[in-house]
C-alpha positions in Angstrom: -8.6 -1.5 -6.6 -7.3 -1.1 -3.1 -4.2 1.0 -2.7 -1.1 -0.6 -1.3 0.3 1.2 1.8 3.9 2.3 1.4 5.0 0.7 4.7 3.5 -2.6 3.6 5.3 -2.3 0.3 8.6 -1.9 2.1 8.0 -5.1 4.0 7.1 -6.9 0.8 10.3 -5.8 -0.9 12.4 -7.0 2.0 10.7 -10.4 2.0 10.9 -10.8 -1.8 14.6 -10.0 -1.8 15.3 -12.5 1.0 13.3 -15.2 -0.8 14.9 -14.7 -4.1 18.4 -14.7 -2.6 17.8 -18.1 -1.1 16.5 -19.4 -4.5 19.5 -18.7 -6.8 20.3 -21.0 -9.6 23.6 -22.9 -10.0 24.5 -20.5 -12.9 26.8 -18.5 -10.6 29.4 -21.3 -10.8 32.5 -19.8 -12.4 34.1 -23.1 -13.1 32.0 -23.8 -16.2 34.2 -24.6 -19.2 31.7 -24.6 -22.1 31.3 -22.2 -25.0 28.5 -20.0 -25.9 26.9 -19.3 -29.3 29.1 -19.5 -32.4 31.6 -16.9 -31.3 33.9 -19.4 -29.6 33.9 -17.3 -26.4 35.0 -19.0 -23.3 32.6 -19.6 -20.4 34.0 -16.7 -18.4 34.4 -14.1 -21.1 32.2 -11.1 -20.8 30.6 -9.9 -24.0 30.1 -6.2 -24.9 26.3 -6.8 -24.6 26.7 -8.0 -21.1 28.9 -5.0 -20.1 26.5 -2.6 -21.7 23.5 -4.2 -19.8 25.3 -4.1 -16.5 26.3 -0.5 -17.0 22.8 0.6 -17.9 21.2 -1.1 -14.9 23.9 0.0 -12.5 23.5 3.6 -13.6 19.8 3.5 -13.2 20.0 1.9 -9.8 22.5 4.4 -8.5 20.2 7.2 -9.7 17.3 5.6 -7.8 19.3 5.8 -4.6 20.3 9.5 -5.1 16.8 10.5 -6.2 15.3 8.5 -3.3 17.4 10.5 -0.8 16.1 13.7 -2.4 12.5 12.5 -2.2 12.9 11.4 1.5 14.1 15.0 2.2 12.0 17.1 -0.1 8.8 15.1 -0.6 5.6 16.9 0.5 3.6 13.8 1.3 4.6 11.1 3.8 3.9 8.5 1.2 6.4 10.0 -1.2 9.0 10.4 1.5 8.6 6.7 2.5 8.7 5.7 -1.2 12.0 7.5 -1.5 13.4 5.7 1.6 12.3 2.4 0.1 14.2 3.3 -3.1 17.4 4.0 -1.1 17.2 0.8 0.9 16.2 -1.6 -2.0 18.5 -0.1 -4.7 21.4 0.1 -2.3 21.0 -3.7 -1.8 20.6 -4.3 -5.5 23.7 -2.2 -6.2 25.7 -4.3 -3.7 24.5 -7.5 -5.3 25.4 -6.3 -8.8 28.8 -5.3 -7.5 29.4 -8.9 -6.6 28.9 -9.9 -10.2 31.0 -7.1 -11.6 33.9 -7.9 -9.2 33.8 -11.5 -10.0 34.0 -11.0 -13.8 36.2 -7.8 -13.7 33.4 -5.6 -15.2 34.3 -2.0 -14.6 31.4 -0.3 -12.7 30.1 3.1 -14.0 31.7 6.0 -12.2 28.3 7.6 -11.4 25.1 8.8 -12.9 25.0 9.6 -16.6 24.0 12.9 -18.2 20.3 11.8 -18.4 20.0 11.1 -14.7 22.1 14.1 -13.7 19.7 16.3 -15.7 16.8 14.7 -13.9 18.4 15.2 -10.6 19.0 18.9 -11.3 15.4 19.3 -12.5 13.9 17.8 -9.4 16.2 19.7 -7.1 14.5 22.9 -8.2 11.0 21.7 -7.4 9.0 21.9 -4.2 5.7 20.7 -2.7 3.2 18.8 -4.8 5.1 19.7 -8.0 8.1 17.8 -6.7 6.0 14.8 -5.7 4.3 14.7 -9.1 7.5 15.0 -11.2 9.4 12.6 -8.9 6.7 9.9 -9.2 6.5 10.4 -12.9 10.3 9.8 -13.1 9.9 6.7 -10.9 7.4 5.2 -13.3 9.5 5.9 -16.4 12.7 4.7 -14.8 11.2 1.5 -13.4 9.5 0.7 -16.7 12.9 0.9 -18.4 14.7 -1.3 -15.8 11.8 -3.7 -15.7 12.1 -4.3 -19.4 15.8 -4.8 -19.2 15.4 -7.4 -16.4 12.7 -9.2 -18.2 15.0 -9.6 -21.2 17.3 -11.8 -19.1 14.8 -14.2 -17.6 13.1 -17.4 -18.7 10.0 -16.4 -20.6 7.9 -19.4 -19.4 8.5 -18.9 -15.7 8.1 -15.1 -16.2 4.8 -15.6 -17.9 3.5 -18.0 -15.2 4.4 -15.5 -12.5 2.8 -12.5 -14.4 -0.4 -14.5 -14.8 -0.5 -15.3 -11.1 0.2 -11.7 -10.0 -2.0 -10.0 -12.6 -5.0 -12.1 -11.5 -4.7 -10.8 -8.0 -5.6 -7.3 -6.8 -4.7 -4.7 -4.2 -2.9 -5.7 -1.0 -3.4 -9.4 -1.7 -1.5 -8.9 -4.9 1.3 -7.3 -3.0 1.4 -10.1 -0.5 1.7 -12.7 -3.2 4.9 -10.9 -4.4 6.4 -11.6 -1.0 6.7 -15.4 -1.7 9.2 -17.2 -3.8 8.4 -16.3 -7.3 9.7 -19.2 -9.3 11.2 -16.8 -12.0 14.2 -18.5 -13.5 17.1 -16.8 -15.3 17.5 -17.4 -19.0 20.0 -20.2 -19.4 23.5 -19.6 -20.8 26.6 -21.7 -20.8 28.6 -18.5 -20.3 29.2 -18.1 -16.6 29.2 -14.2 -16.7 26.0 -14.1 -18.7 24.4 -16.6 -16.4 25.4 -14.6 -13.3 23.9 -11.5 -14.8 20.7 -13.3 -15.8 20.4 -14.7 -12.2 20.7 -11.2 -10.8 17.9 -10.1 -13.2 15.7 -12.9 -12.0 16.4 -12.1 -8.4 15.8 -8.4 -8.8 12.8 -8.3 -11.2 10.0 -9.0 -8.6 11.2 -6.0 -6.4 11.4 -3.7 -9.4 8.0 -4.7 -10.6 6.6 -4.1 -7.2 8.3 -0.6 -7.2 6.7 0.1 -10.5 3.2 -0.8 -9.4 3.6 1.2 -6.2 4.9 4.2 -8.2 1.9 4.1 -10.5 -0.6 4.0 -7.6 1.2 6.7 -5.7 1.3 9.0 -8.8 -2.5 8.7 -9.1 -2.7 9.7 -5.4 -0.4 12.7 -5.9 -2.3 13.8 -9.0 -5.6 13.5 -7.2 -4.3 15.6 -4.3 -3.2 18.3 -6.8 -6.6 18.4 -8.6 -8.4 18.7 -5.3 -6.1 21.5 -4.2 -7.0 23.6 -7.2 -10.8 23.3 -6.8 
């Protein structure tokens, strides 16, 4: 499989975000008056599940920004530095978009990184050279796998499946280019306005996170290969 250039990936991410933002569903309308489920909750009430989901995703995205800054500064390879810069740009944008949702529905944002991500930050801050690159890229794979799963849980399974089939049948740089078009991924429908806004955020953000994950996996292979060659 061809490797995707990091500069090309950054361009793809920007295009994907732009397309998805122009393709938002009507679920952001806060004037809905229906109910959801059997709980009798009003259309604007925020459930504990929604609050927990927003907190988890917001914490992870904030961590990506801080870790990305570190990678841009401490990374040994140019590709790792550029990946870190992409994390700062893309996750700052995602954080701003999520803040629009939290402001609208009075969801208190997390004050900062949690213990898990602070420990990771401290661990990486003590590493240098190829060891830093290797551990940072491993962390990027783990983190993006977790966020990818959380985002997928909030989107329509049919449109997600169709998109995955299309993307997975492509390869290399062609595959990446395809992610730059309007994806067609739709949010899971909810009569609750807060839930729907969160689900729409997930549908908008998922293609970029998936692209980050694929890029991290390929870059990790490259870093590992460089390390093996250096020890020969």
